[in-house]
DSSP file (Angstrom, degrees, kcal/mol; ACC not computed):
  #  RESIDUE AA STRUCTURE BP1 BP2  ACC     N-H-->O    O-->H-N    N-H-->O    O-->H-N    TCO  KAPPA ALPHA  PHI   PSI    X-CA   Y-CA   Z-CA
    1    1 A X              0   0    0      0, 0.0     2,-0.2     0, 0.0    61,-0.1   0.000 360.0 360.0 360.0 155.0    2.1    2.5   11.2
    2    2 A X        -     0   0    0      1,-0.1     5,-0.1     2,-0.1    64,-0.1  -0.505 360.0-100.0 -70.9 144.8    1.8    5.4    8.9
    3    3 A X    >   -     0   0    0     -2,-0.2     3,-2.2     1,-0.1     4,-0.2  -0.322  33.2-111.2 -61.9 152.4    0.5    8.7   10.5
    4    4 A X  G >  S+     0   0    0      1,-0.3     3,-1.4     2,-0.2    -1,-0.1   0.810 116.7  62.3 -57.5 -32.0   -3.1    9.3    9.9
    5    5 A X  G 3  S+     0   0    0      1,-0.3    -1,-0.3    36,-0.0    34,-0.1   0.648 104.9  48.3 -69.8 -13.4   -2.3   12.3    7.7
    6    6 A X  G <  S+     0   0    0     -3,-2.2    36,-2.5    35,-0.1     2,-0.3   0.308 100.0  87.2-106.1   6.7   -0.6    9.9    5.3
    7    7 A X  B <  S-a   42   0A   0     -3,-1.4     2,-0.5    34,-0.3    36,-0.2  -0.791  73.4-127.4-113.0 150.5   -3.3    7.3    5.1
    8    8 A X        +     0   0    0     34,-2.1    36,-0.3    -2,-0.3    -2,-0.1  -0.831  36.2 168.4 -83.9 127.0   -6.5    6.8    3.0
    9    9 A X        +     0   0    0     -2,-0.5     2,-0.3    34,-0.1    -1,-0.1   0.676  40.4  82.3-117.9 -23.7   -9.2    6.3    5.6
   10   10 A X     >  -     0   0    0      1,-0.1     4,-2.0     4,-0.0     3,-0.3  -0.650  69.0-135.2 -94.8 143.8  -12.6    6.4    3.9
   11   11 A X  H  > S+     0   0    0     -2,-0.3     4,-2.3     1,-0.2     5,-0.2   0.872 108.3  56.0 -58.3 -38.7  -14.3    3.6    2.1
   12   12 A X  H  > S+     0   0    0      1,-0.2     4,-2.2     2,-0.2    -1,-0.2   0.881 106.0  50.7 -63.0 -38.2  -15.2    6.0   -0.7
   13   13 A X  H  > S+     0   0    0     -3,-0.3     4,-2.5     2,-0.2    -1,-0.2   0.900 108.9  51.3 -66.6 -40.9  -11.5    6.9   -1.2
   14   14 A X  H  X S+     0   0    0     -4,-2.0     4,-2.5     1,-0.2    -2,-0.2   0.936 111.7  47.2 -60.2 -46.2  -10.5    3.2   -1.3
   15   15 A X  H  X S+     0   0    0     -4,-2.3     4,-0.7     1,-0.2    -2,-0.2   0.893 111.1  51.9 -63.3 -40.0  -13.1    2.6   -4.0
   16   16 A X  H >< S+     0   0    0     -4,-2.2     3,-0.7     1,-0.2    -1,-0.2   0.924 112.3  45.0 -62.6 -45.0  -12.0    5.7   -6.0
   17   17 A X  H >< S+     0   0    0     -4,-2.5     3,-2.1     1,-0.2    -2,-0.2   0.894 107.2  58.2 -67.9 -39.5   -8.4    4.6   -6.0
   18   18 A X  H 3< S+     0   0    0     -4,-2.5    -1,-0.2     1,-0.3    -2,-0.2   0.627  95.7  65.3 -69.1 -10.5   -9.2    0.9   -6.9
   19   19 A X  T << S+     0   0    0     -3,-0.7    -1,-0.3    -4,-0.7    -2,-0.2   0.503  97.7  72.6 -83.4  -3.5  -10.9    2.3  -10.0
   20   20 A X  S <  S-     0   0    0     -3,-2.1    13,-0.2     1,-0.2     2,-0.1   0.142 101.8 -31.4 -90.8-152.4   -7.5    3.4  -11.2
   21   21 A X  E     -B   32   0A   0     11,-1.7    11,-2.9    10,-0.1     2,-0.4  -0.387  56.6-151.4 -70.0 140.1   -4.4    1.6  -12.5
   22   22 A X  E     -B   31   0A   0      9,-0.2     2,-0.4    -3,-0.1     9,-0.2  -0.955  13.0-177.2-118.1 131.6   -3.7   -1.9  -11.1
   23   23 A X  E     -B   30   0A   0      7,-3.0     7,-3.4    -2,-0.4     2,-0.5  -0.995   9.4-157.7-126.4 130.9   -0.3   -3.4  -10.8
   24   24 A X  E     +B   29   0A   0     -2,-0.4     5,-0.2     5,-0.2     2,-0.2  -0.923  13.9 174.1-111.1 134.5    0.3   -7.0   -9.6
   25   25 A X        -     0   0    0      3,-2.7    76,-0.0    -2,-0.5    75,-0.0  -0.602  51.5 -86.1-118.8-175.1    3.5   -8.2   -8.1
   26   26 A X  S    S+     0   0    0     -2,-0.2     3,-0.0     1,-0.2    -2,-0.0   0.877 126.1  20.0 -61.0 -38.4    4.5  -11.5   -6.5
   27   27 A X  S    S+     0   0    0     58,-0.1    59,-2.8    59,-0.1    60,-0.5   0.587 121.9  44.0-109.3 -14.0    3.2  -10.4   -3.1
   28   28 A X  E     - C   0  85A   0     57,-0.3    -3,-2.7    58,-0.1     2,-0.5  -0.900  53.0-143.8-136.5 157.3    0.8   -7.5   -3.7
   29   29 A X  E     -BC  24  84A   0     55,-2.6    55,-2.5    -2,-0.3     2,-0.5  -0.998  32.0-164.4-110.2 125.5   -2.0   -6.0   -5.7
   30   30 A X  E     -BC  23  83A   0     -7,-3.4    -7,-3.0    -2,-0.5     2,-0.5  -0.945   9.0-165.3-115.3 130.5   -1.3   -2.3   -6.0
   31   31 A X  E     -BC  22  82A   0     51,-2.5    51,-2.4    -2,-0.5     2,-0.4  -0.970  13.0-173.0-115.1 127.7   -4.0    0.2   -7.1
   32   32 A X  E     +BC  21  81A   0    -11,-2.9   -11,-1.7    -2,-0.5     2,-0.3  -0.938  13.2 164.4-124.7 140.7   -2.7    3.7   -8.1
   33   33 A X  E     - C   0  80A   0     47,-2.1    47,-1.8    -2,-0.4     2,-0.3  -0.938  29.5-132.4-153.1 134.1   -4.5    6.9   -8.9
   34   34 A X  E     + C   0  79A   0     -2,-0.3    45,-0.2    45,-0.2     2,-0.2  -0.682  35.6 165.2 -86.0 138.4   -3.2   10.4   -9.1
   35   35 A X        -     0   0    0     43,-3.1    -1,-0.0    -2,-0.3    43,-0.0  -0.487  50.4 -88.3-132.3-158.6   -5.2   13.1   -7.4
   36   36 A X  S    S+     0   0    0     -2,-0.2    42,-0.1    41,-0.0     2,-0.1   0.085  75.3 129.5-108.8  22.1   -5.0   16.6   -6.2
   37   37 A X        -     0   0    0     41,-0.2    -2,-0.1     1,-0.1     3,-0.1  -0.379  59.8-134.3 -76.5 157.5   -3.6   15.8   -2.7
   38   38 A X  S    S+     0   0    0      1,-0.1     2,-0.3    40,-0.1    40,-0.1   0.584  87.5  23.9 -89.8 -10.9   -0.5   17.6   -1.5
   39   39 A X  S    S-     0   0    0    -34,-0.1    38,-0.1    40,-0.1    -1,-0.1  -0.980  98.4 -81.2-147.6 157.7    1.2   14.5   -0.2
   40   40 A X        -     0   0    0     -2,-0.3     2,-0.5    35,-0.2    40,-0.2  -0.309  39.7-153.2 -61.9 139.0    1.0   10.7   -1.0
   41   41 A X  E     - d   0  80A   0     38,-2.4    40,-2.6    -4,-0.0     2,-0.4  -0.967   9.8-164.3-116.9 130.8   -1.9    8.9    0.6
   42   42 A X  E     -ad   7  81A   0    -36,-2.5   -34,-2.1    -2,-0.5     2,-0.4  -0.931   7.0-170.6-119.9 134.5   -1.6    5.2    1.3
   43   43 A X  E     - d   0  82A   0     38,-3.0    40,-3.0    -2,-0.4     2,-0.5  -0.982   5.4-161.6-122.1 138.3   -4.3    2.7    2.1
   44   44 A X  E     - d   0  83A   0     -2,-0.4     2,-0.5   -36,-0.3    40,-0.2  -0.978   7.9-176.0-121.7 122.0   -3.6   -0.9    3.2
   45   45 A X  E     - d   0  84A   0     38,-2.5    40,-0.6    -2,-0.5     2,-0.5  -0.974   6.7-177.1-120.7 125.6   -6.4   -3.5    3.0
   46   46 A X        -     0   0    0     -2,-0.5    38,-0.1    38,-0.2    15,-0.1  -0.885  21.1-145.9-122.6  97.8   -5.9   -7.0    4.3
   47   47 A X    >>  -     0   0    0     -2,-0.5     4,-2.1    38,-0.2     3,-1.1  -0.279  14.2-128.6 -67.5 147.6   -9.0   -9.1    3.6
   48   48 A X  T 34 S+     0   0    0      1,-0.3    -1,-0.1     2,-0.2     9,-0.0   0.802 106.9  61.7 -63.9 -30.3  -10.1  -11.8    6.0
   49   49 A X  T 34 S+     0   0    0      1,-0.2    -1,-0.3     3,-0.0     3,-0.2   0.697 109.3  42.1 -73.4 -15.3  -10.3  -14.4    3.3
   50   50 A X  T <4 S+     0   0    0     -3,-1.1     2,-0.5     1,-0.3    -2,-0.2   0.865 130.2  21.0 -92.1 -47.5   -6.5  -14.0    2.6
   51   51 A X  S  < S-     0   0    0     -4,-2.1    -1,-0.3     1,-0.1     6,-0.1  -0.969  70.2-167.8-126.7 114.5   -5.3  -13.8    6.2
   52   52 A X        +     0   0    0     -2,-0.5     2,-0.3    -3,-0.2    -1,-0.1   0.907  61.5  70.5 -72.3 -47.4   -7.7  -15.3    8.8
   53   53 A X  S  > S-     0   0    0      1,-0.1     4,-2.1     2,-0.0     3,-0.4  -0.549  71.3-139.0 -86.4 138.1   -6.4  -14.2   12.2
   54   54 A X  H  > S+     0   0    0     -2,-0.3     4,-2.7     1,-0.2     5,-0.2   0.877 103.3  53.7 -60.6 -40.9   -6.7  -10.6   13.3
   55   55 A X  H  > S+     0   0    0      1,-0.2     4,-1.9     2,-0.2    -1,-0.2   0.843 109.6  49.4 -67.3 -29.6   -3.2  -10.5   14.8
   56   56 A X  H  > S+     0   0    0     -3,-0.4     4,-2.3     2,-0.2    -1,-0.2   0.878 110.4  50.2 -72.6 -37.8   -1.7  -11.7   11.5
   57   57 A X  H  X S+     0   0    0     -4,-2.1     4,-2.1     2,-0.2    -2,-0.2   0.919 112.5  47.7 -63.4 -42.9   -3.7   -9.1    9.6
   58   58 A X  H  X S+     0   0    0     -4,-2.7     4,-2.1     2,-0.2    -2,-0.2   0.901 111.3  50.1 -65.0 -40.8   -2.4   -6.4   12.0
   59   59 A X  H  X S+     0   0    0     -4,-1.9     4,-2.4     1,-0.2    -1,-0.2   0.896 109.1  52.6 -63.8 -40.0    1.2   -7.7   11.7
   60   60 A X  H  X S+     0   0    0     -4,-2.3     4,-2.4     1,-0.2    -2,-0.2   0.915 108.4  50.1 -61.4 -43.8    0.9   -7.6    7.9
   61   61 A X  H  X S+     0   0    0     -4,-2.1     4,-2.6     1,-0.2    -1,-0.2   0.897 110.4  50.4 -61.8 -40.6   -0.2   -4.0    8.0
   62   62 A X  H  X S+     0   0    0     -4,-2.1     4,-2.7     2,-0.2    -2,-0.2   0.914 110.0  49.5 -65.0 -42.3    2.7   -3.1   10.2
   63   63 A X  H  X S+     0   0    0     -4,-2.4     4,-2.1     2,-0.2    -2,-0.2   0.928 113.3  46.6 -62.2 -44.8    5.2   -4.8    7.9
   64   64 A X  H  X S+     0   0    0     -4,-2.4     4,-2.7     2,-0.2     5,-0.2   0.922 112.9  49.7 -63.7 -44.1    3.7   -3.0    4.9
   65   65 A X  H  X S+     0   0    0     -4,-2.6     4,-2.4     1,-0.2    -2,-0.2   0.920 110.9  49.0 -60.9 -44.9    3.8    0.3    6.7
   66   66 A X  H  X S+     0   0    0     -4,-2.7     4,-0.8     1,-0.2    -1,-0.2   0.896 112.5  48.7 -62.2 -39.6    7.4   -0.1    7.8
   67   67 A X  H >< S+     0   0    0     -4,-2.1     3,-0.7    -5,-0.2     4,-0.4   0.924 112.1  47.5 -66.6 -44.4    8.4   -1.0    4.2
   68   68 A X  H >X S+     0   0    0     -4,-2.7     3,-1.5     1,-0.2     4,-0.6   0.873 103.6  63.0 -64.3 -38.0    6.5    2.0    2.7
   69   69 A X  H 3< S+     0   0    0     -4,-2.4     3,-0.4     1,-0.3     4,-0.3   0.777  90.1  69.3 -59.0 -26.6    8.1    4.4    5.3
   70   70 A X  T << S+     0   0    0     -4,-0.8    -1,-0.3    -3,-0.7    -2,-0.2   0.779 120.4  13.8 -66.0 -26.3   11.5    3.6    4.0
   71   71 A X  T X4 S+     0   0    0     -3,-1.5     3,-1.2    -4,-0.4     4,-0.3   0.150  87.6 118.7-135.5  22.2   10.8    5.5    0.7
   72   72 A X  G >< S+     0   0    0     -4,-0.6     3,-1.7    -3,-0.4   -32,-0.2   0.880  74.1  58.0 -56.8 -41.3    7.6    7.5    1.4
   73   73 A X  G 3  S+     0   0    0     -4,-0.3    -1,-0.3     1,-0.3    -2,-0.1   0.712 101.6  55.8 -67.1 -19.3    9.4   10.8    0.8
   74   74 A X  G <  S+     0   0    0     -3,-1.2    -1,-0.3     2,-0.1    -2,-0.2   0.427  84.8 105.2 -93.4   2.3   10.3    9.8   -2.7
   75   75 A X  S <  S-     0   0    0     -3,-1.7   -35,-0.2    -4,-0.3    30,-0.1  -0.512  86.4 -92.8 -77.5 149.8    6.7    9.1   -3.8
   76   76 A X    >   -     0   0    0     28,-0.4     3,-1.5    -2,-0.2    -1,-0.1  -0.359  32.5-127.2 -60.3 141.4    4.9   11.5   -6.0
   77   77 A X  T 3  S+     0   0    0      1,-0.3    -1,-0.1   -38,-0.1   -38,-0.1   0.799 106.0  49.4 -63.0 -31.2    2.9   14.1   -4.0
   78   78 A X  T 3  S+     0   0    0    -40,-0.1   -43,-3.1   -38,-0.1     2,-0.3   0.242  84.8 124.1 -95.5  15.5   -0.3   13.5   -5.8
   79   79 A X  E <   -C   34   0A   0     -3,-1.5   -38,-2.4   -45,-0.2     2,-0.4  -0.579  39.6-169.5 -81.6 133.8   -0.2    9.7   -5.5
   80   80 A X  E     -Cd  33  41A   0    -47,-1.8   -47,-2.1    -2,-0.3     2,-0.4  -0.994  16.1-176.5-116.7 129.1   -3.1    7.7   -4.0
   81   81 A X  E     -Cd  32  42A   0    -40,-2.6   -38,-3.0    -2,-0.4     2,-0.5  -0.989  19.3-168.2-135.4 131.2   -2.1    4.1   -3.4
   82   82 A X  E     -Cd  31  43A   0    -51,-2.4   -51,-2.5    -2,-0.4     2,-0.5  -0.987  13.6-161.3-116.7 129.2   -4.0    1.0   -2.1
   83   83 A X  E     -Cd  30  44A   0    -40,-3.0   -38,-2.5    -2,-0.5     2,-0.5  -0.938   9.8-179.2-113.7 126.4   -2.0   -2.0   -1.2
   84   84 A X  E     -Cd  29  45A   0    -55,-2.5   -55,-2.6    -2,-0.5   -38,-0.2  -0.977  20.9-139.1-125.1 117.0   -3.5   -5.5   -0.9
   85   85 A X  E     -C   28   0A   0    -40,-0.6   -57,-0.3    -2,-0.5   -38,-0.2  -0.388   2.0-146.7 -72.8 153.6   -1.3   -8.4    0.0
   86   86 A X  S    S-     0   0    0    -59,-2.8     2,-0.3    -2,-0.1   -58,-0.1   0.545  71.9 -27.1 -95.1  -9.4   -1.7  -11.7   -1.7
   87   87 A X  S    S-     0   0    0    -60,-0.5     2,-1.8   -36,-0.0     3,-0.1  -0.902 104.8 -25.6-174.0-160.7   -0.8  -13.9    1.3
   88   88 A X    >   +     0   0    0     -2,-0.3     3,-1.2     1,-0.2     4,-0.1  -0.538  58.7 170.8 -74.0  85.8    1.3  -14.0    4.5
   89   89 A X  G >   +     0   0    0     -2,-1.8     3,-1.8     1,-0.3    -1,-0.2   0.684  62.8  76.6 -76.8 -16.7    3.9  -11.5    3.5
   90   90 A X  G 3  S+     0   0    0      1,-0.3    -1,-0.3    -3,-0.1     4,-0.1   0.613  91.4  58.2 -71.3  -6.1    5.5  -11.2    6.9
   91   91 A X  G <  S+     0   0    0     -3,-1.2    -1,-0.3     2,-0.1    -2,-0.2   0.548  93.1  91.6 -90.5 -10.2    7.2  -14.5    6.0
   92   92 A X  S <  S-     0   0    0     -3,-1.8     2,-0.3    -4,-0.1    -3,-0.0  -0.349  93.7 -87.7 -81.7 163.3    8.8  -13.0    2.9
   93   93 A X     >  -     0   0    0      1,-0.1     4,-1.9    -2,-0.1     3,-0.3  -0.554  32.9-138.0 -68.5 129.4   12.2  -11.3    2.7
   94   94 A X  H  > S+     0   0    0     -2,-0.3     4,-2.2     1,-0.2    -1,-0.1   0.818 101.9  56.2 -64.4 -31.1   11.8   -7.7    3.6
   95   95 A X  H  > S+     0   0    0      2,-0.2     4,-2.3     1,-0.2    -1,-0.2   0.887 106.0  50.9 -67.3 -37.8   14.2   -6.6    0.8
   96   96 A X  H  > S+     0   0    0     -3,-0.3     4,-2.3     2,-0.2    -2,-0.2   0.914 110.3  49.5 -64.3 -42.5   12.0   -8.3   -1.8
   97   97 A X  H  X S+     0   0    0     -4,-1.9     4,-2.4     1,-0.2     5,-0.2   0.912 110.4  50.7 -61.9 -42.1    8.9   -6.5   -0.4
   98   98 A X  H  X S+     0   0    0     -4,-2.2     4,-1.8     1,-0.2    -2,-0.2   0.911 110.2  49.7 -62.5 -42.3   10.7   -3.2   -0.6
   99   99 A X  H  < S+     0   0    0     -4,-2.3     4,-0.4     1,-0.2    -1,-0.2   0.905 111.5  48.8 -62.8 -41.7   11.7   -3.9   -4.2
  100  100 A X  H >< S+     0   0    0     -4,-2.3     3,-0.7     1,-0.2    -2,-0.2   0.898 115.9  42.4 -66.7 -40.2    8.1   -4.8   -5.1
  101  101 A X  H >< S+     0   0    0     -4,-2.4     3,-1.6     1,-0.2    -1,-0.2   0.737  99.6  72.9 -78.7 -21.6    6.6   -1.7   -3.4
  102  102 A X  G >< S+     0   0    0     -4,-1.8     3,-1.8     1,-0.3     4,-0.3   0.627  74.6  82.0 -71.0 -10.5    9.3    0.6   -4.8
  103  103 A X  G X  S+     0   0    0     -3,-0.7     3,-1.1    -4,-0.4    -1,-0.3   0.738  78.9  70.4 -64.2 -18.9    7.9    0.5   -8.3
  104  104 A X  G X  S+     0   0    0     -3,-1.6     3,-1.1     1,-0.2   -28,-0.4   0.687  83.5  70.3 -70.8 -16.5    5.4    3.1   -7.1
  105  105 A X  G <  S+     0   0    0     -3,-1.8    -1,-0.2     1,-0.2    -2,-0.2   0.766  92.4  57.8 -68.8 -24.5    8.2    5.6   -7.0
  106  106 A X  G <  S+     0   0    0     -3,-1.1    -1,-0.2    -4,-0.3    -2,-0.1   0.262  74.6 126.5 -94.2  12.4    8.4    5.7  -10.8
  107  107 A X  S <  S-     0   0    0     -3,-1.1   -31,-0.1     1,-0.1   -28,-0.1  -0.469  72.3 -98.9 -70.1 140.4    4.8    6.7  -11.4
  108  108 A X              0   0    0      1,-0.2    -1,-0.1    -2,-0.1    -2,-0.1  -0.331 360.0 360.0 -61.7 138.1    4.4    9.8  -13.6
  109  109 A X              0   0    0     -3,-0.1    -1,-0.2   -75,-0.0   -31,-0.1   0.465 360.0 360.0 -74.6 360.0    3.9   13.0  -11.7
């Protein structure tokens, strides 16, 4: 999991970020918004209507966190990002997930 200092934790912050730019990939909905934070903040939301079982939702969050950790340091410092999977992504190829999430690296600073 991402350390608490790198995560979006408040419901208000999630709503604020989801009012920003939206990018859809094969496996994810990504919401991006630039703020005044000193390091990138990431939020992961896995709705019950997409993945029913809690252990599958937790596993999905872990897979997304591990994937994001691979290039977290190259993300813009003022980036706020909410990631919502579209389905059971832990069945997908991890390289494909990394490629889909790496588009966040090219966001304007």
